[in-house]
C-alpha positions in Angstrom: -0.7 -11.9 -2.8 -1.3 -10.1 0.3 -0.2 -11.7 3.4 -4.2 -11.2 3.8 -4.7 -13.3 0.9 -2.4 -15.9 2.1 -3.5 -16.1 5.5 -7.1 -16.7 4.3 -6.2 -19.1 1.8 -4.6 -21.3 4.9 -7.6 -21.0 6.8 -9.6 -24.6 7.7 -12.6 -23.9 10.0 -12.3 -27.2 11.1 -8.9 -26.3 12.0 -9.6 -23.3 14.4 -12.5 -24.6 15.9 -10.5 -27.3 17.6 -7.5 -24.4 18.1 -10.1 -22.2 19.9 -11.8 -25.2 21.6 -8.2 -25.6 23.4 -7.9 -22.0 25.8 -12.0 -23.0 26.7 -11.3 -24.2 30.4 -8.8 -20.9 30.6 -11.2 -18.2 29.2 -13.4 -18.9 32.3 -10.5 -16.8 34.3 -10.5 -13.5 32.0 -11.6 -11.2 33.7 -15.7 -9.9 32.2 -14.1 -7.0 31.9 -11.6 -8.1 29.2 -14.4 -9.6 27.6 -16.7 -6.9 27.7 -14.1 -4.6 26.7 -13.0 -7.4 23.2 -16.7 -7.2 22.6 -17.3 -3.1 22.8 -14.1 -3.4 19.9 -16.0 -5.5 17.8 -13.4 -8.7 18.1 -15.3 -11.8 17.3 -15.7 -14.0 20.7 -14.0 -16.8 19.1 -10.6 -14.6 18.6 -11.0 -13.0 21.9 -11.0 -15.9 23.6 -7.5 -17.2 22.4 -5.8 -13.3 22.3 -7.0 -12.8 25.7 -6.1 -16.2 26.9 -2.5 -15.8 25.7 -1.8 -12.0 25.9 -4.2 -11.1 28.7 -5.5 -6.8 28.4 -2.1 -6.9 25.8 -4.3 -8.1 23.3 -6.3 -4.9 22.9 -2.8 -2.9 22.2 -1.9 -5.8 19.9 -4.6 -5.5 17.6 -4.2 -1.9 17.0 -0.1 -2.6 15.9 0.8 -2.5 12.8 2.3 -6.4 12.8 5.1 -7.6 10.3 3.2 -10.6 10.0 0.2 -9.6 8.9 1.7 -7.6 5.9 2.4 -4.2 8.2 -1.5 -3.7 9.1 -3.1 -3.6 12.0 -5.1 -7.2 13.2 -8.1 -5.2 13.7 -8.4 -3.4 10.0 -8.6 -7.5 9.4 -11.7 -7.6 11.0 -13.4 -5.4 8.7 -14.4 -8.5 6.2 -15.5 -11.9 7.2 -12.3 -13.5 4.7 -9.8 -11.0 6.6 -11.5 -12.2 10.1 -10.4 -15.6 8.4 -7.4 -14.8 7.7 -6.4 -13.3 10.8 -7.4 -16.6 12.4 -5.2 -18.8 10.8 -2.2 -16.3 11.2 -2.9 -16.9 15.2 -2.7 -20.8 15.1 0.6 -19.9 13.4 2.0 -17.5 16.0 4.9 -19.0 18.0 4.0 -20.2 21.2 
């Protein structure tokens, strides 16, 4: 089973919604330029909200890096399918904080 499959099977929409909601207030302070850049790059709003709050503009570099925890794939490659995007959501929730 691939990392994408493993993360995808762990995804629960209600858990993600509760998690992403934690960033609502912080996201109001994220520069609009970063939000627009995320939109242009095709990063879903909910994912960009969490990543930009946690990583700042480094999130854009991270999206293109091969990440060992994602099976040496880039987070951006996970966004190619709905299942992949949900797998990325699950992986983001499991990232150490």
